[in-house]
C-alpha positions in Angstrom: 23.8 2.0 -25.5 21.6 0.3 -28.1 18.7 2.8 -28.5 17.2 0.8 -31.4 16.9 -2.2 -29.0 15.3 0.1 -26.3 12.8 1.5 -28.8 11.9 -2.0 -30.1 11.1 -3.4 -26.6 9.7 -0.3 -25.0 6.1 -1.6 -25.6 6.8 -4.6 -23.4 7.7 -2.2 -20.6 4.6 -0.2 -21.2 2.4 -3.3 -20.8 4.4 -4.3 -17.7 4.0 -0.8 -16.2 0.3 -1.0 -16.7 0.1 -4.3 -15.0 2.3 -3.0 -12.1 0.0 0.0 -11.7 -3.1 -2.1 -11.7 -1.8 -4.4 -9.0 -0.4 -1.5 -7.0 -3.7 0.4 -7.2 -5.8 -2.6 -6.1 -3.4 -3.6 -3.4 -3.2 -0.1 -2.0 -7.0 0.3 -2.0 -7.5 -3.0 -0.2 -4.6 -2.2 2.2 -6.3 1.1 3.2 -9.5 -0.8 3.9 -7.7 -3.5 5.9 -5.7 -0.9 7.8 -8.7 1.2 8.7 -10.6 -1.9 10.0 -7.6 -3.0 12.1 -7.0 0.5 13.3 -10.6 1.0 14.4 -10.6 -2.5 16.0 -7.6 -1.6 18.1 -8.9 1.9 18.9 -12.2 0.6 20.2 -10.3 -2.3 21.9 -12.8 -4.8 20.5 -12.5 -8.1 22.5 -10.6 -10.8 20.7 -10.7 -8.6 17.6 -7.9 -6.4 18.9 -5.7 -9.4 19.6 -6.3 -10.8 16.1 -5.5 -7.4 14.6 -2.3 -7.1 16.6 -1.2 -10.5 15.6 -1.9 -9.8 12.0 0.0 -6.5 12.1 3.0 -8.2 13.6 2.9 -11.1 11.2 2.5 -8.9 8.1 5.2 -6.3 9.1 7.8 -8.9 10.3 7.7 -11.3 7.3 9.2 -10.4 3.9 6.7 -10.0 1.0 8.8 -12.6 -0.9 8.1 -15.2 1.8 4.4 -14.4 1.8 4.2 -14.8 -2.0 6.1 -18.1 -1.8 3.5 -19.3 0.7 0.6 -18.2 -1.4 1.9 -19.4 -4.8 3.9 -22.6 -3.8 2.6 -23.5 -0.3 -1.2 -23.3 -0.7 -1.3 -25.7 -3.7 0.0 -28.4 -1.2 -3.3 -27.9 0.6 -5.3 -28.0 -2.6 -5.7 -24.2 -3.0 -4.4 -22.9 -6.3 -4.3 -19.2 -7.0 -3.2 -17.4 -10.2 0.0 -15.3 -10.1 -2.1 -12.1 -10.2 -4.4 -13.0 -7.4 -1.4 -14.0 -5.3 0.1 -10.6 -6.0 -3.1 -8.8 -4.9 -3.4 -10.8 -1.7 0.3 -10.5 -0.9 0.4 -6.7 -1.4 -2.8 -6.3 0.6 -1.6 -8.5 3.4 1.7 -6.6 3.7 0.3 -3.1 3.2 -2.6 -3.6 5.6 -0.3 -4.0 8.6 1.6 -0.8 7.8 -1.6 1.1 7.1 -3.2 -0.1 10.3 -0.3 1.3 12.3 -0.6 4.7 10.5 -4.4 4.8 11.2 -3.9 3.7 14.8 -1.4 6.5 15.5 -3.8 9.0 14.0 -6.8 7.8 15.9 -4.9 7.7 19.2 -3.6 11.2 18.7 -7.2 12.7 18.9 -7.8 14.0 22.4 -10.7 12.3 24.3 -12.1 15.7 25.1 -13.2 16.1 21.5 -15.2 12.8 21.6 -16.7 13.9 24.9 -17.6 17.3 23.5 -19.2 15.8 20.5 -21.3 13.5 22.6 -22.3 16.4 24.9 -23.6 18.2 21.8 -26.0 15.3 21.1 -24.0 13.5 18.5 -24.1 9.7 18.4 -20.8 7.8 18.7 -21.0 7.0 15.0 -21.4 10.7 14.1 -18.5 11.7 16.4 -16.3 9.1 14.7 -17.4 10.1 11.1 -17.5 13.9 11.6 -14.8 14.6 14.2 -12.4 11.8 14.8 -11.9 10.2 11.4 -11.2 13.4 9.4 -8.5 14.6 11.8 -7.0 11.1 12.2 -6.8 10.6 8.5 -5.1 14.0 8.1 -2.6 13.2 10.9 -2.0 9.8 9.4 -1.6 11.1 5.9 2.3 11.4 5.8 2.6 7.8 7.0 -0.1 6.6 4.5 1.6 8.4 1.6 5.0 6.9 2.5 3.4 3.4 2.7 1.8 3.9 -0.8 5.2 4.6 -2.3 6.7 1.7 -0.4 4.0 -0.7 -1.7 4.5 0.5 -5.3 8.2 -0.3 -5.0 7.5 -3.7 -3.5 5.8 -4.8 -6.7 9.3 -5.4 -8.0 9.3 -8.8 -6.3 6.3 -10.1 -8.2 8.6 -11.4 -11.0 9.1 -14.5 -8.8 5.5 -15.5 -9.6 6.2 -15.4 -13.4 4.1 -12.3 -13.5 5.1 -10.1 -16.5 5.8 -7.0 -14.4 8.6 -4.5 -15.0 11.3 -6.5 -13.2 10.2 -9.7 -15.1 10.5 -8.0 -18.5 13.9 -6.6 -17.6 15.3 -10.0 -16.4 13.8 -11.7 -19.4 15.5 -9.3 -21.9 18.8 -9.6 -20.1 18.6 -13.4 -20.2 17.7 -13.5 -23.9 19.8 -10.7 -25.4 22.4 -9.9 -22.7 21.5 -6.2 -23.1 22.0 -5.5 -19.4 22.6 -1.7 -19.6 19.6 -1.1 -21.9 17.2 -3.3 -20.0 18.1 -1.8 -16.6 18.0 1.7 -18.0 14.5 1.2 -19.2 13.5 -0.5 -15.9 14.7 2.5 -13.9 13.1 4.9 -16.3 9.7 3.3 -16.1 9.8 3.1 -12.3 10.6 6.8 -12.2 7.7 7.5 -14.6 5.4 5.7 -12.2 6.8 6.9 -8.9 7.7 10.5 -9.5 4.1 11.6 -10.5 2.6 9.6 -7.7 5.1 11.1 -5.2 4.4 14.6 -6.5 0.6 14.2 -6.2 0.8 12.8 -2.7 3.1 15.6 -1.6 0.6 18.2 -3.0 -2.3 16.5 -1.2 -0.4 16.3 2.0 0.6 20.0 1.8 -3.0 21.0 1.0 -4.3 19.2 4.0 -1.7 20.8 6.2 -2.3 24.3 5.0 -6.1 23.8 5.2 -5.7 23.1 8.9 -6.9 19.4 8.8 -5.7 17.5 11.7 -5.9 20.4 14.1 -6.9 19.5 17.6 -9.1 22.5 17.9 -11.9 21.2 15.6 -14.3 21.0 18.6 
């Protein structure tokens, strides 16, 4: 193992890790927003909207991210729409993650008993207040394990962005292997940096999930 080589090129991995984290953070945030909108659309059975949301969920969950990225980066230019590699990465990760987040939110929303909504309305709350104060907090807590798993999944999915010539961790590793044939060193650093990203995130999400569970969030006895 050539440790001098690893030390020399570690800064490239640091820059790539920061890019990976930025794309993952933006993609996850937008996925949560898209998932919540789709989940609420299906929960309220909005005419036409629920069908669009269902079609989007099926399309996003049943097509590989790699295919979605190829469509964005290589297909759209045929229609005169050109997007940068980073923008394609944001859109692709959001499109994929939104479908999974939508299903997590939908399962949480549908698990709340209707009696709680009726009780809130009988107390004089508006439907918006019932949703904000009663339904959403419990639904979010119930959906939390699925949401956390999806976050980890989306961070790992960033490894395919190298096909867009985006200088993420996988791209740097493949580049170094191609230039210097240092396969063991490049892959060791690749694994190490993914662990440095994923282990803290996984630990924090586990702590948040445990805190919500111990605090009693998601209990059906809120009202």
